[in-house]
N, C-alpha and C positions, 0 to 999 in steps of 0.2 A: 364284251363290249356293251351289249344291251343292258346288263345289270349295272354297269357304271353309269349309263345314261339315266336309268331309273333312280339310282342313288342321288345323282346330281339334280334330277328333277325334284325329288323329295326335299333336298336341302334348300333348293330355290323357293319351293312353296312354303316351307317352314319359315324361311327368312322373311318372305313377303308378308305372311300372316302375322308373324310376331311383331314386325314393324308397324303393322296396322293397329294391332291390339294395344301397343304401347300408348297410342294416342287416344284410346277410348277412355272417356270419363263418365262417371255416374252423373245423371242429370242433377242440376242444382237442387239442393234441398237444404232445409235448415240443419245446422250441425247436430250430430248425434247427441243424445242426452243420456246420462247415467241411468241404468235400470235400478230403481230404488228397491225393488222387491227381490233382488238377487240374494244369494246366501250372505249372511252377516259376516262381518270381519272376523269374528271369533271362529266361525265355521270354516272360512276360507283359509285360515292360518293354522289349521290343525296340523300338528307335526306329522310328517309322512311316516315316521317310524311307528307312531301310534296306530295310524291307519293300516299300514301293511302288517303290523303284528297281529291284527284281527283276521288276516286273510289266510286261508288254507288252500294250498295248491292241491287240487284234486286231479286225478288222472282217470282215463277211460277204464282202467282196470279196477277202479274203486267204486264203480257204479253198476247197477242193473238197468238194462234197457228193455222195455217191453212195449207192445202195441196197446194203446189206450182206446182209440176209436178208429173204426174202419168205415169204408163206404162213402167217402167224401168225394166231391167233384170239384177239384182245384180249390181247396181251402186257402184263404188269403190272410185271415186275421182271427185271432182268438183272444177273448177277454173273459175273465172269471168274475161272476157277479157275487158269489159267496162260496161257502164250502161245498155246496152241492150243485151249483148251476154254473154253466159256461155257455157262451155264445160263440159261434164260428161263422164267419162269412164265407160263402162259396161263390165262385166266379159268376155263375149264372143267376144273379139277381136275388139271392135269398140268404137269409140268416137262419141258421138251424140251432136249436138248443140242445146242449148235452145236460141231461138231468139225471142226477145220481149215477153218473158214469155211463149213461146210455144215450146214444144219439136218437133224438125224437124224429119220427117220420113226418109229422106235420110241420111245415115251415113256421118259424117264429115271426118272421116278417119278410115281405117281398118288396123289392124296388121295382119301379116301372121298367120293363124289359126293352132294350134297344140293341139292335145289331149294328155295331160300328167298330170294327177292327179291335183294337185293344180296349174293349169296354168290359167292365164287370163291376159288381159291387165290391169295393175294395176294403175300406178300413172301418173299424168299429172301436169305440172307446166309451167307457162309462164315466159318468160324472164323479168328481171326487167325493161328493155328498150323496152318492147313489142310494145308500141305505135309507136316507131321509126322503130324497126327492124322486127316486126311481127313473132318472134321466139317462138316456143313452144317445150317443152321437154316431152317425154313419155318413159316409161319403159315397156318392154314386153319380153316374151320368144319366142325363135325360134328354129327350128330344123336344125342342120348342119350334114347331113348324118344320122348316128345312134345316134348322141349326141345332147342333149338338152342344150341350153345355154340361157343366158339373156343378154340384152343390153339396153342402153339408146340411143335414137336417137333424133335428133333435126328436127322439122318440121317448114315449113313456112306457115303461115296463108294466105289463099286466099279467105277469107270471108265465102264462102259456103263449102269449103273443105281445106285440107292441103296437101302439098307435102313434101316428105322426103328430107331433106337438107344434113345431115351428121350424122355419128355415133360418140357419145361422149365416151362411154365405151362399150367394147365388150368382148366376150369370158369368161363370168362369168358362171361357171358350174351351171346348174339348179338342183333342189332337188325335190324329190317326195313329201316331206312334209315341211312345214314351209319355203316355197319358195317365195321370193319376196323382193322388195325394196320399199322405199318411197323416194321421191325427193322433195327438198324445197330450194329456194333461201333465204339466210339470208340477212339482211340489208347491210352486207359487200360486197354484190355482188357475193359471192361464192355459188356454188351449193352443198348442203349437202345431203347425201345419207345414208339411213339406210339399212343395210343388215341383213337378218335373219340367224337363226342358222342352218337350214337344218338338225337338230338333229345330228350334228357331233361335240360333245363337245371337241374332241381332237384337233380341229383346232382353237379353240377360241383364244389361245395365239400365234398362228402362224402369224407372221408379213408378211409372204408371201401369206397369204390367206386373201381375202376380206370379208369372212363370219364373222358374230358376231361383226361387226364394224360399226362406223359412219365414213363416208368418206367425204372429203372436196376437191372439185376441182374447177377449173375455168370453165366458161361457154363453153369454147371450148374443155374441157376434159383434159387440161394440169394441172399439179400439182402446186399449189401456192407456191411461194418461202418461205412464212412464215408459212407453215404447221408445226405442232409440231414435226413430224418425217421427216427428210430430204429425199427428193425424194420419198416420200410415200404419197398416198392420205389418209392414216389413220389419223383420228382426235381423236377418242376415241375407246376403245376396250373392249372386254369381255362383250358384251351385249347378252342377250339370244335371244329375239325376238322383237327388237325395232320396234315400229309402226310409230310414227309420231313426228315431231318436230314443235314447234311453238315458237314465241317470245313475251315476255312482252313488250308492246309498249313504255313505258316510259324509261326503262333501257336497252332494247334490250337483256335481258337475255333469253337464250334458254332453253326450257323445252322439255322433251322427254317422251313418253309413251311406256311402255314395258310389254309384256306378260310374266307371270311366267310359271313354268313347267306344262306340261299336262301329267304327268305320269312318266317322267324321274326321276330316283333315288327314285321312289315310292312317288313322291311329286306332289302336285297340288296347285292351287291358286298362292299366292305370286306375284300378278300383282302390278305394281308400276308406279309412275310418278317421274322423276328425273329432277334436274337442270343439264344441260349439260355443262361440263367443258372441255376445250381442254386438250388432252393427259391423261385425267382421265381414270382409269381402274375400270370398274363396276363389275368385278370379278365374273361373272356367270361361273360355278355353285357354287363357294365357298359360295356366299352370301345366298344360300339356307339354310345354317346352321349357318354361322358366318356373322356378320355385322361390328364388330369392325375393325377399320383401313381401311374400304372400304367406297365408296361413299354411304352416307345414302339417302334413297329415301325421296322425299318431301311428297308423299302420298303412302300408302302401304296397301294392303289387303291380309294378310297372311293366312286367314282361308277360305274365300268365294271367289270363282272365280269372278273377276270383270275385264275382259280383256278390257283394254282401246284401242281405235283406234284413229281416227282423233280428233284433239282438237284445240281450238283457244281462245284467250281472247276476251271477249265481256262485255261491261259495267262494267269493273273492275274485273271480275271473270274469272277464267280459266274453260272453258266448255269442257268436255271430253265425246265423244261418246263411248259407251261400247257395247259389243256384247252379250255374254251369259247372262250378268246381265240385259240386256234390259233397260238401263237407261241412261239419260244424266246427268253426274255428273257436279255439280257446285262447284268448289274448290275455296274458298276464301283464297288467299295467300298474304303474305306481306313480305317486305324486312326489316330486322333488321340489320343495319350496313352492313356487308358483307355476310350475310346468309339469305336464304329464309325459311319461315315456313308456315305450313298449319294452318289457323285459324279456318276454318269450312268446312264442306262438306254437300251439299244438293243434293237431287236426284229428277230430273225432268223426266216427261214422263214415270214413272215407269210402265213397263209391258203394255204400251199403244200402242206402234208401233213396238214391236219386237226388233230385233237386229239393232243397230245403227252403221253406218260405218264411217261417216265423219261429221265434223262441220266446217262451213266456214262463214265468214262475207263478205257480199257484199258491194259495194260502197254506198248502201242505208242505211248502218249501221244496217241492220237486220241480224239475225242469220239463217243459212240454214243447215238442218240436212238430211243426206242420210240414208235411211233404207237399210238393207241387209238381206232379208228374202227369196228371190226367188230361192236360191240355195239349198233349202231343209233343211237347218239348222234352219230356222225360219218358221213362218206361214205367208206367203204372202197373201195379199188380191187378189181378182180376177183380179184387174187391175195392179198387179205386185208391184214392189218396188216403193217408192215415195221419193220426196224431200219435207220436211216440212219447212215452213217459220215461224220464231218466231220474233215478233215485239212488242215493248213496247206499252202499251195502251195509 
């Protein structure tokens, strides 16, 4: 009897919430405008047979997996500067350099340290013209009096260290949970930023708030003239907890990984990977119950938590690092005319290296995976977190 009451209560809550969300509208804005810097018509119309003929389905038996770097303290992001240098952010406020395949003891750069729940130095990205301008972008939290905020700053590389050059975005309120951003340059030269939900669903549709959004800005922090919403950095909206953006190399189509609910509205799981479209509305939390008329995910895990994190294309497949599910997903995707579809899903490294945070391809065309276990949410080895190297046999 008590289970029937619980089920009835859940149905009643879902009905009430869904009826409320149906009436929610995005605040009035000028109508979206076409992104002029998107892929050209000729690129977007590439025949899917030509694209897929270049793809090689690789299996876990076709690769060698080795440990590349050890001794990391919750690494979060990895970027390769050239053939011999890489930078890795670690949760506790520092960037460390990997030089000629060795982790350097002296920090490359440190952010101001702040103790505030889910705080850490999160993401790093190099400028598309790094070889010429030596610019690097990082996101971190800082304390302004009694207020905690986030910002993105630009650094100048000086080989063994970096110096701060300028602030790109500032004064973003920090959150106790689900706090953080991801930053990534697209081939169009714009900087794309994912912002988390901070467990504040009432601001998801607020065009004056940068939470729950994907942002698009110029490298100097200014707003591109061809953004979908005039004078706004907002590119897409109503994401719950967007994690990472990557691009399919042939078509330059953008894909995004997103965490589903972790207890909100009595829901869990529902993690997803989407194709990212300008001015699209991904309608969290409505999509927790309804999917009709909203953006359909490319990959979706409605029952079992499969929280995706960093991802990249490698050897024709989309590889997605996951956290709680402790696996490296291999998603075989293909384009059929103007739509993408999931062909198959394979799981690599299942329960072998714990939580996986990021997936990056180096100029040597090998795949590198960051573990994320030393924060207590996983089981770290005595030598801390590591970076794995995956190469074809």
